[in-house]
Structure formats: structure tokens, C-alpha cells
All heavy atoms as an XYZ file, in Angstrom:
695
protein
N      70.144     93.099     43.742
C      70.101     92.375     42.526
C      71.386     92.557     41.775
O      71.950     93.638     41.777
C      68.944     92.804     41.656
C      67.552     92.677     42.306
S      67.131     91.028     42.672
C      66.490     90.486     41.114
N      71.873     91.505     41.155
C      73.124     91.575     40.445
C      72.921     90.983     39.041
O      72.262     89.949     38.883
C      74.205     90.747     41.179
C      75.461     90.654     40.373
C      74.494     91.333     42.546
N      73.447     91.674     38.075
C      73.487     91.150     36.728
C      74.662     90.169     36.668
O      75.832     90.582     36.652
C      73.706     92.299     35.742
C      73.716     91.862     34.299
O      74.187     90.714     33.996
O      73.319     92.652     33.438
N      74.348     88.883     36.708
C      75.372     87.852     36.807
C      76.403     87.948     35.686
O      77.610     87.853     35.934
C      74.684     86.471     36.802
C      75.631     85.323     36.992
C      74.940     83.974     36.980
O      73.732     83.892     36.593
O      75.569     82.991     37.334
N      75.957     88.141     34.474
C      76.866     88.220     33.342
C      77.787     89.440     33.430
O      78.993     89.341     33.194
C      76.081     88.261     32.018
C      76.892     88.476     30.763
C      77.468     87.203     30.216
C      78.021     87.324     28.833
N      79.439     87.635     28.771
N      77.235     90.581     33.791
C      78.024     91.809     33.937
C      79.064     91.654     35.043
O      80.209     92.073     34.902
C      77.116     92.992     34.239
N      78.691     91.020     36.168
C      79.620     90.801     37.257
C      80.713     89.840     36.812
O      81.897     90.091     37.044
C      78.920     90.226     38.497
C      79.809     89.876     39.677
C      80.561     91.089     40.167
C      78.960     89.218     40.780
N      80.346     88.754     36.156
C      81.342     87.820     35.691
C      82.335     88.508     34.733
O      83.552     88.351     34.871
C      80.701     86.603     34.974
C      81.711     85.621     34.482
C      82.192     84.668     35.343
C      82.169     85.659     33.166
C      83.165     83.726     34.883
C      83.125     84.756     32.736
C      83.608     83.800     33.589
N      81.808     89.253     33.768
C      82.664     89.923     32.800
C      83.611     90.895     33.492
O      84.796     90.952     33.147
C      81.848     90.645     31.704
C      81.106     89.681     30.794
O      81.509     88.470     30.740
O      80.170     90.100     30.100
N      83.082     91.678     34.420
C      83.913     92.670     35.134
C      85.028     91.989     35.917
O      86.179     92.461     35.926
C      83.083     93.523     36.039
N      84.714     90.879     36.571
C      85.753     90.131     37.313
C      86.732     89.462     36.349
O      87.937     89.502     36.567
C      85.079     89.059     38.217
C      84.331     89.622     39.414
C      83.409     88.579     39.971
C      85.340     90.117     40.480
N      86.228     88.858     35.317
C      87.064     88.163     34.343
C      88.055     89.111     33.643
O      89.186     88.768     33.330
C      86.185     87.462     33.292
C      86.983     86.501     32.444
O      87.860     85.797     32.923
N      86.630     86.454     31.163
N      87.615     90.357     33.420
C      88.451     91.359     32.739
C      89.176     92.243     33.737
O      89.798     93.226     33.350
C      87.555     92.212     31.851
C      86.923     91.396     30.733
C      85.746     92.132     30.045
O      85.571     93.352     30.307
O      85.031     91.500     29.243
N      89.113     91.910     35.046
C      89.779     92.671     36.107
C      89.321     94.144     36.220
O      90.051     94.972     36.685
C      91.301     92.564     36.020
O      91.703     91.226     36.153
N      88.122     94.399     35.741
C      87.561     95.737     35.943
C      87.110     95.897     37.416
O      86.988     96.998     37.922
C      86.409     96.013     34.992
C      86.885     96.210     33.548
C      85.764     96.560     32.590
N      85.043     95.330     32.245
C      83.721     95.209     32.330
N      82.950     96.179     32.724
N      83.156     94.046     31.981
N      86.828     94.765     38.044
C      86.593     94.695     39.497
C      87.704     93.805     40.001
O      88.000     92.726     39.447
C      85.225     94.074     39.830
C      84.075     94.932     39.325
C      85.114     93.829     41.340
C      82.723     94.350     39.569
N      88.441     94.271     41.029
C      89.632     93.543     41.501
C      89.281     92.165     42.016
O      90.006     91.206     41.720
C      90.312     94.347     42.597
N      88.214     92.030     42.804
C      87.877     90.729     43.369
C      86.477     90.758     43.946
O      85.867     91.820     44.069
C      88.877     90.336     44.456
O      88.805     91.275     45.523
N      85.987     89.589     44.293
C      84.672     89.458     44.905
C      84.625     88.248     45.795
O      85.254     87.242     45.527
C      83.580     89.372     43.824
N      83.889     88.398     46.873
C      83.543     87.253     47.723
C      82.039     87.121     47.592
O      81.284     88.064     47.928
C      83.945     87.501     49.200
C      85.457     87.644     49.283
C      83.458     86.323     50.048
C      85.961     88.065     50.659
N      81.576     86.016     47.088
C      80.159     85.855     46.817
C      79.593     84.722     47.641
O      80.084     83.608     47.672
C      79.940     85.566     45.283
C      80.607     86.674     44.460
C      78.443     85.479     44.978
C      80.626     86.383     42.972
N      78.514     85.073     48.379
C      77.914     84.148     49.335
C      76.529     83.658     48.916
O      76.041     82.678     49.494
C      77.840     84.846     50.695
C      77.233     83.965     51.788
O      77.764     82.857     52.000
O      76.232     84.387     52.363
N      75.870     84.291     48.009
C      74.505     83.886     47.617
C      74.511     83.603     46.123
O      75.063     84.357     45.332
C      73.529     85.035     47.930
O      73.598     85.342     49.292
C      72.099     84.633     47.569
N      73.897     82.466     45.765
C      73.961     82.025     44.383
C      72.587     81.763     43.846
O      71.583     81.785     44.510
C      74.801     80.734     44.307
C      76.206     80.993     44.650
C      76.811     80.788     45.857
C      77.198     81.612     43.810
N      78.125     81.209     45.808
C      78.367     81.705     44.556
C      77.191     82.069     42.509
C      79.564     82.243     44.055
C      78.353     82.599     41.998
C      79.524     82.688     42.748
N      72.575     81.510     42.555
C      71.313     81.287     41.807
C      70.872     79.843     41.816
O      69.717     79.535     41.639
C      71.479     81.722     40.356
C      71.850     83.182     40.214
C      73.150     83.602     40.001
C      70.866     84.156     40.331
C      73.456     84.900     39.901
C      71.186     85.518     40.222
C      72.490     85.901     39.983
O      72.822     87.188     39.906
N      71.813     78.915     41.930
C      71.526     77.517     41.844
C      71.846     76.819     43.175
O      72.944     76.972     43.663
C      72.331     76.847     40.698
C      71.978     75.373     40.566
C      72.095     77.568     39.386
N      70.911     76.090     43.721
C      71.119     75.427     44.974
C      70.982     73.928     44.754
O      70.310     73.484     43.803
C      70.092     75.915     45.996
C      70.358     77.352     46.413
C      69.745     78.426     45.759
C      71.267     77.630     47.431
C      70.021     79.707     46.120
C      71.531     78.943     47.769
C      70.913     79.977     47.120
O      71.207     81.260     47.484
N      71.554     73.124     45.662
C      71.408     71.681     45.501
C      69.965     71.252     45.495
O      69.105     71.840     46.158
C      72.142     71.132     46.744
C      73.097     72.226     47.109
C      72.387     73.500     46.774
N      69.696     70.221     44.725
C      68.351     69.646     44.649
C      68.498     68.133     44.620
O      69.585     67.593     44.505
C      67.660     70.115     43.346
N      67.402     67.449     44.808
C      67.410     65.959     44.818
C      68.032     65.447     43.501
O      68.769     64.475     43.504
C      66.016     65.416     45.050
C      66.029     63.961     45.329
C      64.622     63.482     45.709
O      63.924     64.215     46.417
O      64.286     62.353     45.332
N      67.708     66.078     42.397
C      68.197     65.651     41.110
C      69.656     65.977     40.852
O      70.324     65.345     40.057
C      67.348     66.251     39.990
O      67.448     67.658     40.024
N      70.184     66.977     41.578
C      71.593     67.368     41.436
C      72.061     67.905     42.771
O      71.834     69.063     43.094
C      71.752     68.424     40.345
C      73.212     68.770     40.044
O      74.121     68.185     40.688
O      73.441     69.633     39.181
N      72.753     67.086     43.514
C      73.142     67.460     44.885
C      74.394     68.299     44.942
O      74.775     68.802     45.963
C      73.310     66.210     45.740
O      74.354     65.403     45.226
N      75.103     68.460     43.801
C      76.327     69.250     43.793
C      76.407     70.098     42.516
O      77.350     69.985     41.747
C      77.561     68.316     43.925
C      78.772     69.052     44.279
O      78.733     70.104     44.875
N      79.917     68.495     43.950
N      75.461     71.023     42.332
C      75.481     71.813     41.092
C      76.493     72.956     41.186
O      76.932     73.328     42.261
C      74.057     72.381     41.044
C      73.741     72.605     42.493
C      74.336     71.377     43.183
N      76.894     73.458     40.026
C      77.663     74.694     40.037
C      76.713     75.780     40.521
O      75.513     75.745     40.232
C      78.181     74.992     38.647
C      79.237     74.051     38.119
C      79.610     74.412     36.676
C      80.484     74.064     38.991
N      77.202     76.767     41.261
C      76.304     77.747     41.880
C      75.772     78.788     40.936
O      74.851     79.545     41.296
C      77.200     78.396     42.927
C      78.571     78.203     42.436
C      78.580     76.931     41.682
N      76.267     78.868     39.721
C      75.800     79.871     38.794
C      75.851     79.322     37.381
O      76.467     78.298     37.142
C      76.673     81.131     38.905
N      75.283     80.061     36.476
C      75.327     79.593     35.094
C      76.656     79.912     34.404
O      76.955     79.422     33.338
C      74.167     80.219     34.298
O      74.298     81.614     34.303
N      77.434     80.751     35.048
C      78.749     81.139     34.515
C      79.854     80.571     35.422
O      79.616     80.400     36.624
C      78.833     82.658     34.431
C      77.810     83.281     33.452
C      77.745     84.789     33.628
C      78.171     82.917     32.020
N      81.050     80.349     34.884
C      82.107     79.669     35.674
C      82.869     80.584     36.621
O      84.074     80.751     36.528
C      83.011     79.083     34.591
C      82.864     80.021     33.434
C      81.432     80.500     33.484
N      82.161     81.179     37.599
C      82.842     82.005     38.598
C      83.887     81.206     39.308
O      84.965     81.757     39.732
C      81.829     82.517     39.657
C      80.966     83.655     39.172
C      79.747     83.419     38.550
C      81.349     84.945     39.343
C      78.944     84.456     38.123
C      80.568     86.033     38.924
C      79.368     85.776     38.296
N      83.706     79.916     39.491
C      84.631     79.072     40.213
C      86.010     78.960     39.513
O      86.980     78.546     40.114
C      84.043     77.673     40.432
C      83.783     76.955     39.174
N      82.721     77.271     38.309
C      84.470     75.936     38.526
C      82.741     76.475     37.255
N      83.798     75.665     37.360
N      86.070     79.343     38.254
C      87.323     79.295     37.510
C      88.136     80.592     37.625
O      89.284     80.634     37.173
C      87.045     78.994     36.031
C      86.485     77.627     35.803
C      86.151     77.342     34.344
O      86.367     78.224     33.491
O      85.618     76.238     34.016
N      87.551     81.621     38.222
C      88.238     82.897     38.321
C      89.120     82.916     39.569
O      88.686     82.581     40.653
C      87.231     84.079     38.379
C      86.293     84.181     37.170
C      85.285     85.292     37.394
C      87.110     84.438     35.907
N      90.358     83.400     39.423
C      91.264     83.471     40.537
C      90.942     84.603     41.512
O      91.422     84.596     42.660
C      92.732     83.702     40.024
C      93.269     82.478     39.297
O      92.786     81.347     39.554
O      94.163     82.696     38.463
N      90.150     85.558     41.089
C      89.859     86.718     41.942
C      88.464     86.597     42.632
O      87.916     87.602     43.065
C      89.971     88.026     41.158
C      89.074     88.050     39.920
O      88.545     87.031     39.491
N      88.916     89.216     39.335
N      87.938     85.395     42.708
C      86.628     85.191     43.305
C      86.765     84.133     44.422
O      87.369     83.089     44.225
C      85.616     84.710     42.276
C      84.278     84.325     42.967
C      85.341     85.781     41.235
N      86.215     84.463     45.573
C      86.091     83.499     46.673
C      84.598     83.199     46.756
O      83.767     84.104     46.885
C      86.607     84.063     47.974
C      88.106     84.319     47.881
C      86.274     83.086     49.135
C      88.683     84.995     49.088
N      84.279     81.898     46.672
C      82.882     81.481     46.726
C      82.665     80.755     48.060
O      83.491     79.939     48.474
C      82.607     80.492     45.582
C      82.783     81.132     44.220
S      82.770     80.005     42.799
C      81.547     78.780     43.242
N      81.585     81.117     48.730
C      81.250     80.457     50.000
C      79.817     80.024     49.927
O      78.996     80.628     49.245
C      81.466     81.416     51.199
O      80.586     82.553     51.028
C      82.903     81.891     51.304
N      79.471     78.984     50.670
C      78.068     78.587     50.728
C      77.279     79.654     51.430
O      77.845     80.437     52.206
C      78.076     77.259     51.506
C      79.347     77.310     52.256
C      80.326     78.123     51.476
N      75.975     79.694     51.238
C      75.166     80.778     51.826
C      75.226     80.800     53.323
O      74.897     81.759     53.939
C      73.727     80.619     51.327
C      72.873     81.804     51.650
N      73.252     83.112     51.354
C      71.681     81.889     52.223
C      72.300     83.919     51.741
N      71.341     83.234     52.250
N      75.711     79.740     53.944
C      75.805     79.689     55.406
C      77.273     79.867     55.846
O      77.696     79.346     56.855
C      75.205     78.414     55.960
C      75.737     77.166     55.325
S      74.897     75.710     55.940
C      76.047     75.193     57.162
N      78.018     80.645     55.123
C      79.455     80.779     55.400
C      79.766     81.352     56.749
O      80.837     81.131     57.293
C      80.130     81.616     54.301
O      79.624     82.953     54.332
N      78.862     82.141     57.327
C      79.108     82.725     58.624
C      78.767     81.793     59.784
O      79.016     82.121     60.952
N      78.238     80.638     59.482
C      77.862     79.687     60.540
C      79.081     78.974     61.095
O      80.042     78.738     60.390
C      76.885     78.641     60.021
C      75.520     79.161     59.720
C      75.126     80.445     59.517
C      74.380     78.346     59.576
N      73.801     80.485     59.235
C      73.309     79.215     59.282
C      74.134     77.009     59.644
C      72.013     78.772     59.043
C      72.834     76.552     59.410
C      71.824     77.444     59.137
N      79.005     78.650     62.359
C      80.077     77.858     62.983
C      79.386     76.690     63.689
O      78.155     76.640     63.774
C      80.821     78.682     64.023
O      79.925     79.017     65.078
C      81.430     79.927     63.453
N      80.170     75.773     64.216
C      79.579     74.674     64.995
C      78.867     75.266     66.204
O      77.803     74.742     66.612
C      80.649     73.682     65.427
C      81.220     72.919     64.277
N      80.497     71.988     63.568
C      82.435     72.934     63.723
C      81.240     71.468     62.632
N      82.428     72.025     62.709
N      79.389     76.368     66.740
C      78.722     77.022     67.853
C      77.369     77.602     67.471
O      76.425     77.518     68.243
N      77.276     78.175     66.297
C      76.038     78.755     65.820
C      74.971     77.643     65.723
O      73.838     77.799     66.179
C      76.209     79.394     64.433
O      77.201     80.445     64.563
C      74.925     79.998     63.897
N      75.339     76.544     65.105
C      74.403     75.439     64.905
C      73.969     74.897     66.297
O      72.800     74.671     66.551
C      75.050     74.314     64.070
C      74.153     73.084     63.999
C      75.306     74.824     62.650
N      74.925     74.726     67.192
C      74.607     74.206     68.538
C      73.654     75.156     69.295
O      72.685     74.722     69.912
C      75.921     73.981     69.339
C      75.725     73.361     70.678
C      75.222     71.947     70.521
C      75.205     71.270     71.881
N      74.551     69.953     71.792
N      73.931     76.474     69.226
C      73.070     77.450     69.880
C      71.644     77.408     69.301
O      70.659     77.468     70.055
C      73.647     78.857     69.768
C      74.794     79.126     70.718
C      75.202     80.594     70.744
N      75.596     81.057     69.404
C      76.808     80.953     68.888
N      77.775     80.296     69.550
N      77.124     81.436     67.705
N      71.510     77.261     68.021
C      70.210     77.193     67.393
C      69.479     75.929     67.820
O      68.265     75.936     68.071
C      70.324     77.286     65.888
C      70.690     78.656     65.416
C      70.763     78.808     63.953
N      71.133     80.181     63.624
C      71.255     80.635     62.406
N      71.021     79.815     61.379
N      71.610     81.857     62.161
N      70.224     74.817     67.875
C      69.612     73.571     68.316
C      69.116     73.684     69.773
O      67.978     73.235     70.086
C      70.595     72.426     68.192
C      70.936     72.037     66.783
C      72.105     71.082     66.697
O      72.991     71.027     67.557
N      72.159     70.323     65.604
N      69.924     74.303     70.633
C      69.494     74.485     72.024
C      68.292     75.376     72.148
O      67.383     75.123     72.970
C      70.673     75.020     72.848
C      71.842     74.048     73.144
C      72.998     74.771     73.775
C      71.367     72.884     73.985
N      68.239     76.449     71.381
C      67.092     77.351     71.406
C      65.831     76.614     70.984
O      64.790     76.743     71.608
C      67.358     78.586     70.460
O      68.492     79.264     70.985
C      66.159     79.502     70.448
N      65.932     75.822     69.908
C      64.765     75.053     69.438
C      64.322     74.050     70.527
O      63.130     73.934     70.830
C      65.058     74.354     68.150
C      65.146     75.283     66.944
S      65.370     74.432     65.368
C      67.081     73.980     65.486
N      65.289     73.365     71.124
C      64.985     72.372     72.160
C      64.279     73.053     73.366
O      63.312     72.529     73.902
C      66.218     71.622     72.606
N      64.794     74.186     73.786
C      64.208     74.924     74.912
C      62.752     75.346     74.554
O      61.886     75.209     75.415
C      65.050     76.145     75.283
C      66.318     75.795     75.997
C      67.098     77.052     76.383
N      68.428     76.680     76.857
C      69.553     77.125     76.379
N      69.557     78.035     75.386
N      70.730     76.743     76.868
N      62.565     75.830     73.358
C      61.191     76.214     72.955
C      60.248     75.026     72.935
O      59.119     75.120     73.384
C      61.226     76.882     71.582
C      61.509     78.373     71.633
O      61.484     78.965     72.714
N      61.742     78.962     70.488
N      60.729     73.873     72.453
C      59.894     72.683     72.403
C      59.536     72.247     73.819
O      58.398     71.921     74.134
C      60.567     71.548     71.626
C      60.642     71.935     70.141
C      59.889     70.207     71.829
C      61.546     71.047     69.298
N      60.539     72.272     74.726
C      60.286     71.891     76.113
C      59.304     72.853     76.778
O      58.440     72.402     77.499
C      61.622     71.820     76.912
C      62.425     70.597     76.513
O      61.895     69.594     76.086
N      63.726     70.720     76.655
N      59.458     74.153     76.579
C      58.547     75.128     77.145
C      57.131     74.910     76.615
O      56.159     74.931     77.372
C      58.990     76.538     76.824
C      60.146     77.022     77.641
C      60.485     78.456     77.270
C      61.655     78.971     78.083
N      61.903     80.412     77.814
N      57.004     74.651     75.333
C      55.709     74.431     74.697
C      55.063     73.187     75.298
O      53.877     73.152     75.639
C      55.846     74.329     73.189
C      54.604     74.312     72.379
C      53.817     75.594     72.565
C      54.950     74.143     70.897
N      55.849     72.101     75.421
C      55.340     70.830     75.967
C      54.848     71.010     77.411
O      53.910     70.354     77.812
C      56.381     69.737     75.860
N      55.514     71.862     78.170
C      55.164     72.080     79.568
C      54.090     73.190     79.746
O      53.705     73.451     80.846
C      56.433     72.481     80.369
C      57.447     71.367     80.452
C      58.675     71.877     81.191
C      59.760     70.820     81.254
N      60.992     71.316     81.876
N      53.691     73.756     78.619
C      52.671     74.819     78.720
C      53.238     76.146     79.208
O      52.456     77.003     79.630
N      54.516     76.299     79.224
C      55.162     77.535     79.637
C      55.164     78.545     78.485
O      55.320     78.132     77.343
C      56.581     77.276     80.137
C      56.665     76.326     81.323
C      58.092     75.965     81.702
O      59.013     76.432     81.023
O      58.247     75.207     82.648
N      55.024     79.764     78.796
C      55.078     80.811     77.751
C      56.459     81.300     77.486
O      57.432     80.646     77.844
N      56.534     82.424     76.870
C      57.782     83.140     76.602
C      58.743     82.370     75.723
O      59.913     82.206     76.024
C      58.462     83.559     77.904
C      57.580     84.313     78.838
N      57.038     85.556     78.523
C      57.119     84.017     80.077
C      56.279     85.953     79.510
N      56.342     85.031     80.480
N      58.223     81.858     74.627
C      59.095     81.226     73.622
C      59.922     82.313     72.957
O      59.484     83.474     72.853
C      58.287     80.482     72.591
C      57.309     79.375     73.086
C      56.595     78.763     71.909
C      58.055     78.364     73.895
N      61.127     81.992     72.517
C      61.994     82.987     71.921
C      62.026     82.850     70.406
O      61.750     81.759     69.851
C      63.425     82.949     72.493
C      63.412     83.282     73.972
C      64.071     81.609     72.240
N      62.343     83.942     69.707
C      62.505     83.945     68.265
C      61.224     83.573     67.505
O      61.275     82.907     66.509
C      63.656     83.062     67.816
C      65.009     83.479     68.379
O      65.207     84.647     68.687
N      65.887     82.545     68.559
N      60.105     84.056     67.996
C      58.829     83.783     67.327
C      58.677     84.711     66.127
O      58.949     85.902     66.199
C      57.650     84.065     68.332
C      57.750     83.154     69.536
C      56.303     83.876     67.627
C      57.719     81.666     69.256
N      58.259     84.135     65.017
C      58.026     84.934     63.790
C      56.563     84.999     63.599
O      55.857     83.981     63.473
C      58.698     84.283     62.566
C      58.390     85.045     61.323
C      60.183     84.164     62.792
N      55.989     86.222     63.541
C      54.560     86.410     63.317
C      54.274     86.361     61.845
O      54.990     86.925     61.035
C      54.131     87.744     63.919
O      54.376     87.767     65.306
N      53.195     85.687     61.506
C      52.764     85.591     60.101
C      52.047     86.854     59.677
O      51.499     87.580     60.398
C      51.902     84.392     59.882
């Protein structure tokens, strides 16, 4: 958990040298598809790098996930077992 105001103030006053922030409080919605990610203007600070929450993804990551899902769907349709990445409720 992060106190957004305290973090902003520390960065703004250079009490913290810099930050790379990947998770935000505000996400796109149907009513606002391009919101600012926080209630404070982190995007105006020179010592902050902001990335979307999926910053570690690559085209390869997306392609691998798509292939895994397709393989699981095909196995399920054929009645074959051993699906991968199953999450138990």
C-alpha cells in the first residue's frame, strides 16, 4: 500500500530521487477511456516514469498466452485432459 499524497510530495520535493510506477488507482472505463492514472499529477514530475500495468508484456508474451488458451480450448473440445494454467476456485 502506498500513501499517494506522501509519495507525490516526496518525489516533488526530491526527498525520493525517482520512481517507476506500474500500478495506478484509476483505470480506463467506458465513460473515460484515457484518464489520468492518479488523483495527483505524477505525469508532470521529471523524476517519475509511468508505465501501464502490463509494462512487462511483449508481443511474444501476448502470442504465447493466446497459443496456450487455444491449446486448452482444443484439448477441452477433444475431451483430452491435462489443461495448463488451471486456477482452482
